[in-house]
N, C-alpha and C positions, 0 to 999 in steps of 0.2 A: 569425480565416482560417484556423487550425492548430487551434482549439480540439477537443480529442478525437482529433487526426489519426490515434494510432496505432490506434485503434479505426474510424477511418473506413478505415484501407491496410488492416485486416483484411479488413474489410467487404467493399469493393473486389476483393480477390485472391481472395477466395471464391467472389462473385457470378462474376469473368473464371472462374475453375476451372467454371463451371457445378453450384455447389453449390446445391442447394435451403435457402433460410432456414426455419428453424423458430421462431427467436426475434427478433424485433426487435434495433438496436441501441441502446445505452443511451449516451447522453451526457450526463454528469454534472459538474457544477460543485462547490465549494467543500463543499457540504453535502451530501453525498452518502451518506451511511451508510445511511439508511432505505429511498432509493433504490432503492440498492445491493442490498440485503439483499434486497428484493420482485423484483426482477430475477432474483436469482441464485436463489432459489426458482422463480420463474415457467422460470428456463430449464430446470433440472435437470427440473420437471414435462414440458417439450417434450422434452426429449431422451428421458427414461423412454415418452412416448405414442409419439414417432416410431421406438424401436426395438421397444415392442411392437408397433407396428401393421405392422413387417418380419417379427412370429415370434422375435421374440428376447427375449421379455417377463423369463428370467429376467437373461439380460445388462443388460436396462433398469435394472434394479432394481439390478444389482450397479454396473453405471456409473452411474445415478445417486447413489447413496451416495458411489462414489469421487468425484465430481463436489462433491458438498454437504461433504464433509470437504475436499475440497479448498481452497473456496471457505473455508475457516473458519470458526470460531466464538470466536474469543480473546477471553477476558473483558479483554482490552486493548486499549483504541482511544484514539482522540483525545481522548475525553468521560475516559476511565478509562487514562490511561498507566502502562505500570509504572514506577516510580522504579528508575531502574538507576543505575548509577557508574560511572564511567570508569577503566579499570581499568589503559590504558596508553597513552599518548601519545608516538609514538617519530618523530621527522623520518628520514625515508629517503634524503632527498637530501644530496648532499655540502654541506658547507659553502661551496661557492664556487658553488652553484648559484644562481640567479636564482628558482628555485621552490622554494616550501615546502610537499613532498608528505608526508604524514603516514600512520602506520600507526596506526589507531584499533581499541580493542578495549573493549568493555562488557559491564560483568558483568551476564548475562541469569540466573546461576544463581536456583532458585526461582522461577522465572516461568513456566516450561514451555512457551515461545515459544521455536520452533526456524525458522530460515531456512534457505530454499532459493534457488539462483540465480533472479537475477530479484525477487527479494522487494523490497520495499522499508522503510525504517527513516524514522520520525517522531522529530524531537528537540527537546522543549521543554525551556526551563530556566525556572530563579527566581534573580532578580537577588538580591541581599543590600539590604535595603532602605537599610541605612544607607548602604553605597557609593553606591547609587543617588543619593539625598541630598547627599550629599559630592559627588558628579560635576556635579550640577545645580546647586549655590549655586557651585562653584568655575568653572563656565562661565557662569553667570548666565542657566542657561536653566529654564524652567519644567517642562518634563517631557511637556507635551504638544504638542513642535514637531511 
């Protein structure tokens, strides 16, 4: 019911505002990388074409370049994550608080990664195999439950 709801909300807002659609909405699921890249490239072309048709060819080229660089093409992604280290994990709530809220800092030095408001961060971790085996043995679990 709410799959890709933010995109649908923006799409509906632009339609209500009377905007002319220049590129279709993409509703993508888990394995989205290739489709998102293709969609982004097509969207940049659609923007450039629309602006060129309005007599703003140089603006179209510069805007298309800005959009393309904003979309970003980091060498790091879900299949090739940057192996960052946790540099700070500090509790920010008082000792009597019922909530455990933390200030977390992750070391991204030498990654070239920069974050802006609204960006997302994915975290994947590796568990120590020996510790996992020990926990499974102590709990009597097989590990595939």
